[in-house]
Every structure is written in C-alpha cells, then in structure tokens.
N, C-alpha and C positions, 0 to 999 in steps of 0.2 A: 426614554419616555416616546412616550408616540406623541404625533405632530396632531394639534388640533383642528377640526373644522372648521374652516369659516362659513357656511351655510349651516343654517339652525335643522335640527330635528326636522325630518317630514313625517307627517301624518301619515295614513296608508290611504288614501283617498283616491277611491275608481276614479277608472281615465276611460272616457270613449277617445276612439280614431275619428277622425270626421275624412281624411283625406286631405283636407287642409292643413290641418295642426291636428292637437290630441286637445279635446274640453277637460278638464279637471272638473268632477261632480263632489262637491261641499256636502256634508249632511248637513243638517240646520239640529238646533236644539230648540224651535218655536222659538216665537214669538217674545219677544221683551216684555216685561212688566210696563215699562212705558209703550209699545206699541201697543198692548192689552187695554190698556185704560184713554186709550187715541177713540175718539165718536168722533167724523168729520163729516159731514155733507154725502148725500148720494146723487146729488146733481152734479153733473159736472161743467156747466155753465156757471155755478154759482162755484163752485169750486175755481174757475178759472178768474173770477171775479174776484177772490180773499187772494189768491198767489196774486195777482196783479197788484191789488192794493197793498198786500206784506211788500213784494218789494217796490213800491214809491216809498212804502214806510223807513225800508232799511236803507233806503238813498236818501232818506230826508228831503224828499219832492211832497213839501205839505201842499203845495198849491195844486199838483197834481192828485193827491191823494184825497184833496177835500171834493176837488170837480168830479171823483172816479164816484166819492162815496155817500156823500149826503143825499136827499131827497129831492128827484126831478120837480117837483113840485115848488122846492125852497126860491124865494124872491133872490137876484142878485146881488139886493144888499144882505140879505140875509145870509148869504154864499160869502159875501167879503168879510160880512161880521165874523163868524164862523173861523176862518182863515186868520182875519187878525187875531183872532182870542189865542188860537194855536200856535201863531207865529213872535207876534210882538207883546202880546197883553202880559201883565202883571204874572201870569202862571200860564207862561205858554208852556214851557219845559217840563213840567208839571204834568199838566193835562196831554204834551201831545206825548210824552211818554206812557202813559197809563194807557192812551188810545191805544198806541199803536204795539204795545204787550198784548191789549184784549184782543186785535185783529190778528196778532200772529200766532196766538194762542186757540182763538175757533179756526181756522187755516191747518194748522197742523191736529187738531183736534183733542188739544192738551189740555184736561180738565173738564170739559166737559161730558157733564152726564149726564144731558137729554137734549132730542133735537125737535122741536114739535111743527108745525106746517107741513103741506105737501110737497116740497122742495121743487115745485115747479110753478107756482105764484109770491109765495111765503114759507117763510124759513125761519124760527127762533130757535138761539140758540142759549141752553142752559150752563152755563160754566163756573169757577173758582174762577176770582182773577189774579191772575199769574203771579201779581208782584204785590197782595193782599191776602196774606192767609185767612181761609174762614170768609169771605168774604161774596158773597156771590151776586152773578152779574147774568143778566140777559140780553145779546144782542137780536134784534131784529129786521131783516132784509126782506122785500117785497122786489119781486121782479112786474117791470111793466114794460112790452112791447122788445123783452129780449133782453132790456138791462135793469140787473138787480142792481136795488141800493138801499142803503139803510134807512129803517121805517122813525122818520121823526116822530 
C-alpha cells in the first residue's frame, strides 16, 4: 500500500510571482446569500459610529454606549434614567439584549430592508428585529455638527 499524504489535495489555483513571494489567486463563487441580503449605510461617518456602538455593546460598556447613543439634547437626568433602566432596572438585561441585537444588526446590515434619509444629516433603518421574527423595526439617526445620535 502507498503512503497517504498529510497534505490535502490542492485545487488548481493560479499563482503570480511578485519578486517577494508567490500570490495565490482564488476564484470567487460570488457573494453569499447573507451578503446579498445585507444593506448598510453609505455614510462612512455613520458606519464608524455604528461600529463604535457595537463595540461598546459587545463589551458590555453600557455607560459608554448610552453616552454615545442618546440624542444630544437629552438632559443629564434623562440620560441617567435611561442608563439605570438598561443596567439595574427590572427588565434591564432583556432591554439591553434587544437593543444591542438591533444595533449589531443595522451595523452589519442584517435584515435591513430599506434605508431612508440623505445619510448625511439623517438616516432611518427599516429592518426585521434579529431576535423576534416578523417584528418590523425602524431606528433613526440624526447627525448634528458631525455627531451621529439616535433620534429621540
């Protein structure tokens, strides 16, 4: 019997010499169904804000998230009350989970069916809630002096 190779069979992949090494070029089978179903903002500044909010959310930085998310004209007492609701309120964990799921979904464009607004000063995302099938949601963002915030 012959000896089995420990290396998997390699596909015939075109290679290009660069002088510093060899680049392999893989053929694409096109975008995945998930990629085709994603609709993200065309605003680089809003996408950066959404990425930041998602980072705060995934790292459970509730205070940082709230301070970066709420409308600029919200009073300090209203901000504190919202943070309290998301941290130690009776339904805090459920509300936090729903909120971060929504923000992560619009950041990635998952389930987003439509985006309205000029995406310069205002944007409205229409999407399916990622945790509740059949639940249509919309979230609005307003940009004031270069700062994107959720619309109250």
